[in-house]
Structure formats: structure tokens, C-alpha cells
KOLVO-772518 format. One line per 2 residues: number of its first residue (from 0); their letters; for each residue x, y, z of C-alpha. Coordinates in nm, 4 decimals. Layout:
# KOLVO-772518
NUM = A = X,Y,Z  ... $
//
This chain:
# KOLVO-772518
0 = MF = 3.2708,-1.7012,-2.4152  3.4344,-1.4352,-2.1977 $
2 = RQ = 3.1481,-1.1942,-2.2722  2.8924,-1.4562,-2.1649 $
4 = LI = 3.0806,-1.5204,-1.8392  3.0758,-1.1470,-1.7567 $
6 = YI = 2.7029,-1.1267,-1.8351  2.6231,-1.4255,-1.6122 $
8 = SL = 2.8363,-1.2795,-1.3310  2.6525,-0.9459,-1.3507 $
10 = VF = 2.3144,-1.1177,-1.3409  2.4031,-1.2774,-1.0079 $
12 = IL = 2.6121,-0.9962,-0.8525  2.4068,-0.6816,-0.9245 $
14 = PG = 2.0870,-0.7890,-0.7437  2.2936,-0.8371,-0.4297 $
16 = CA = 2.4042,-0.4730,-0.4469  2.0545,-0.3376,-0.3897 $
18 = SE = 2.0202,-0.1161,-0.0840  1.8221,-0.2220,0.2223 $
20 = VD = 1.4574,-0.1213,0.2468  1.4172,0.2034,0.4415 $
22 = IK = 1.0899,0.1381,0.6233  1.1015,0.4708,0.8068 $
24 = NR = 1.0710,0.6695,0.4821  0.7739,0.4943,0.3238 $
26 = KP = 0.6005,0.6984,0.0556  0.3227,0.6215,-0.1896 $
28 = IN = 0.4393,0.5965,-0.5477  0.3036,0.9322,-0.6619 $
30 = DF = 0.2424,1.1294,-0.3410  0.4265,1.4439,-0.4478 $
32 = EL = 0.2270,1.4824,-0.7695  -0.1040,1.4686,-0.5872 $
34 = RA = -0.0913,1.7233,-0.3050  -0.4207,1.9050,-0.2571 $
36 = TG = -0.4360,2.2573,-0.1208  -0.7399,2.4524,-0.0138 $
38 = LP = -0.9578,2.1440,0.0331  -1.3256,2.2587,0.0249 $
40 = TD = -1.4246,2.0420,0.3239  -1.7608,2.2134,0.3786 $
42 = SL = -1.8932,2.0900,0.0413  -1.7539,1.7346,0.0580 $
44 = IQ = -1.8901,1.4101,0.1976  -1.6329,1.2551,0.4307 $
46 = GH = -1.5805,0.8869,0.5028  -1.3610,0.6494,0.6993 $
48 = SY = -1.2610,0.3063,0.5619  -1.0774,0.0007,0.6967 $
50 = LS = -0.8493,-0.2419,0.5088  -0.6836,-0.5550,0.6497 $
52 = VY = -0.3255,-0.6096,0.5358  -0.0780,-0.8905,0.5938 $
54 = SQ = 0.2964,-0.8245,0.5936  0.3374,-1.1771,0.7342 $
56 = IY = 0.1273,-1.4912,0.7254  0.1472,-1.8060,0.9361 $
58 = SN = 0.2812,-2.1273,0.7826  0.2540,-2.4754,0.9366 $
60 = TE = 0.2313,-2.3419,1.2959  0.1943,-2.0136,1.4798 $
62 = HR = 0.5747,-2.0198,1.5254  0.6611,-1.9960,1.1561 $
64 = TH = 0.5718,-1.7046,0.9320  0.6374,-1.5976,0.5728 $
66 = NL = 0.6951,-1.2349,0.4844  0.4758,-1.0877,0.2113 $
68 = TA = 0.4923,-0.7877,-0.0167  0.1710,-0.5890,0.0145 $
70 = TI = 0.0426,-0.3468,-0.2464  -0.2256,-0.1151,-0.1143 $
72 = SI = -0.4376,0.0211,-0.4001  -0.6382,0.3372,-0.3529 $
74 = RN = -0.8663,0.3623,-0.6557  -1.0887,0.6395,-0.7753 $
76 = VS = -1.3718,0.4577,-0.9515  -1.5412,0.7801,-1.0620 $
78 = EM = -1.5223,0.8680,-1.4309  -1.5917,1.2378,-1.3672 $
80 = DS = -1.4656,1.3659,-1.0293  -1.1474,1.3591,-0.8275 $
82 = IY = -1.1536,1.2173,-0.4769  -0.9480,1.3263,-0.1769 $
84 = II = -0.7498,1.1062,0.0594  -0.6905,1.2912,0.3845 $
86 = KA = -0.5088,1.0165,0.5779  -0.3735,0.6687,0.5065 $
88 = MY = -0.2686,0.5287,0.8445  -0.0848,0.1962,0.8770 $
90 = FD = -0.1186,0.0013,1.2053  0.0529,-0.3156,1.3269 $
92 = TE = -0.1123,-0.6286,1.4653  -0.1357,-0.4754,1.8125 $
94 = GH = -0.3018,-0.1591,1.6795  -0.0009,0.0712,1.7114 $
96 = LL = 0.0281,0.3405,1.4433  0.3339,0.2696,1.2291 $
98 = HN = 0.3011,0.5383,0.9637  0.0677,0.7983,0.8172 $
100 = YF = 0.1435,0.8008,0.4458  -0.0021,1.1410,0.3602 $
102 = EN = 0.1131,1.4446,0.5553  -0.1264,1.6557,0.3495 $
104 = PV = -0.4503,1.5634,0.1716  -0.3990,1.4329,-0.1804 $
106 = YI = -0.6364,1.4162,-0.4728  -0.6783,1.1219,-0.7041 $
108 = RP = -0.8004,1.1998,-1.0537  -1.0905,1.0110,-1.2180 $
110 = LE = -1.0066,0.6414,-1.2714  -0.6578,0.6906,-1.1242 $
112 = TV = -0.4951,0.4551,-0.8728  -0.2392,0.5394,-0.6052 $
114 = AI = -0.0323,0.2519,-0.4682  0.1434,0.2116,-0.1354 $
116 = VI = 0.3896,-0.0770,-0.1324  0.4939,-0.2520,0.1890 $
118 = AQ = 0.8184,-0.4300,0.1026  0.8587,-0.8006,0.1761 $
120 = KD = 1.1453,-0.7238,0.4171  0.9195,-0.4851,0.6114 $
122 = NE = 0.7411,-0.7198,0.8513  0.6686,-0.4491,1.1091 $
124 = GG = 0.2930,-0.4792,1.0518  0.2883,-0.8472,1.1363 $
126 = TG = 0.0126,-1.0985,1.0694  -0.2758,-0.8634,1.1410 $
128 = AN = -0.1784,-0.5207,1.0069  -0.4475,-0.2639,0.9257 $
130 = FL = -0.5005,0.0536,0.7285  -0.7477,0.3271,0.8129 $
132 = FD = -0.8296,0.5842,0.5459  -0.9985,0.9212,0.5850 $
134 = WA = -1.1339,1.0408,0.2526  -1.3720,1.2906,0.0970 $
136 = TR = -1.5771,1.3123,-0.2236  -1.8170,1.5543,-0.3815 $
138 = PG = -2.1852,1.4651,-0.3295  -2.2901,1.2023,-0.5840 $
140 = TA = -1.9327,1.0807,-0.6483  -1.8552,0.7134,-0.5925 $
142 = EP = -1.6587,0.6238,-0.2808  -1.2939,0.5234,-0.3261 $
144 = LF = -1.2077,0.1555,-0.3549  -0.9365,0.0221,-0.1214 $
146 = EG = -0.7672,-0.3109,-0.1971  -0.4720,-0.5005,-0.0553 $
148 = IM = -0.2789,-0.7410,-0.2740  -0.0315,-0.9618,-0.0880 $
150 = IS = 0.2269,-1.1780,-0.2628  0.5299,-1.3900,-0.1854 $
152 = TS = 0.7388,-1.6031,-0.4170  1.0137,-1.8449,-0.3263 $
154 = GQ = 1.1720,-2.0744,-0.5798  0.8899,-2.2181,-0.7871 $
156 = QG = 0.6195,-2.1572,-0.5293  0.4071,-1.8496,-0.4907 $
158 = LS = 0.1367,-1.7232,-0.2638  -0.1013,-1.4369,-0.3362 $
160 = FT = -0.4368,-1.3122,-0.2150  -0.6386,-0.9932,-0.1884 $
162 = TN = -0.8394,-0.8062,0.0729  -1.1074,-0.5409,0.0217 $
164 = GI = -1.1678,-0.2293,0.2258  -1.4961,-0.1516,0.3961 $
166 = RI = -1.6482,0.1793,0.4960  -1.6813,0.1980,0.8732 $
168 = R = -1.8364,0.5442,0.8953 $
//
């Protein structure tokens, strides 16, 4: 009985000990493994893509919002070639740059996915956040796929939806 009481106490106490989200030090999950050096830009096709993201969404009225966790997926859909992500820039609802996730170009191997997670407590982006991506591929290689997956759960209710990126140049 005593052992069960300790277990139950730990289940409820330990989650409360988690540190606060440090939104100033956002990093993609595997940024350090993917740094690209000596990018052969003269032989690559470059592109620029847009993705809508929601760190908050309106509920009932424009005066009430729910915070969301957003997972930004950067997918290499090519089976043969790596792709290069030069910039992943996160903007708030008003269009102000909040963060550039890659200080240096990164490569993404064939069929690999890199994720950027915007924590639920990080509502800096607001209801109309945006990502802009600069990327490059070898000629004949498929363009990267950019997706946003937003989710929020509270009690027994949940909310989730996705957005898809579009090439804008």
C-alpha cells in the first residue's frame, strides 16, 4: 500500500517539476547532425516556400484563444538525393521575424524528415504565424514538402489540424 501511495505521488508531482519552455533557444530536433558545408549553390535549383502555422486559435469569440503545439515537418520526398534547407524563418501574426532556425544550411537525406516544434506555451506567433523556407535541390530532385501539424488537448477534448506549404518562387 505504501509503495502504491509513493508511485501515485510521483505520477502527480514529477510532471510539475518540468522546466519552463525556453522560446529564445528554439532548435530543430536534429539540427546539429545536419549541417552542410561547401554548398554547391551554382549547380542547385533554389526555391522559396510559405507555410501557415497557428500557435493560437480563436475559440467562441476573437477575445478567447487556445494555445496549440505546432510541429513543422520538413520532408525530403526524394528517394535518391539529399535536399538543402538554407533558412527556416518563423514570423508572428504581424509579420515580425521571431526566429531563424538554421544559422547554416542543413541537408536532409533521402526520405528523411526534420521537425521544428513550437511548444504549446509559446504563443509568440499568435493566430496567424508564418514560416518562410529557402531551400535548394539538385536538378530533377523533388521539392521538399513542408507541413504544419497543430494540436491541443485538454481533459477529454482535443483539437488537431494540418497545413501544407506552397512554393512562392
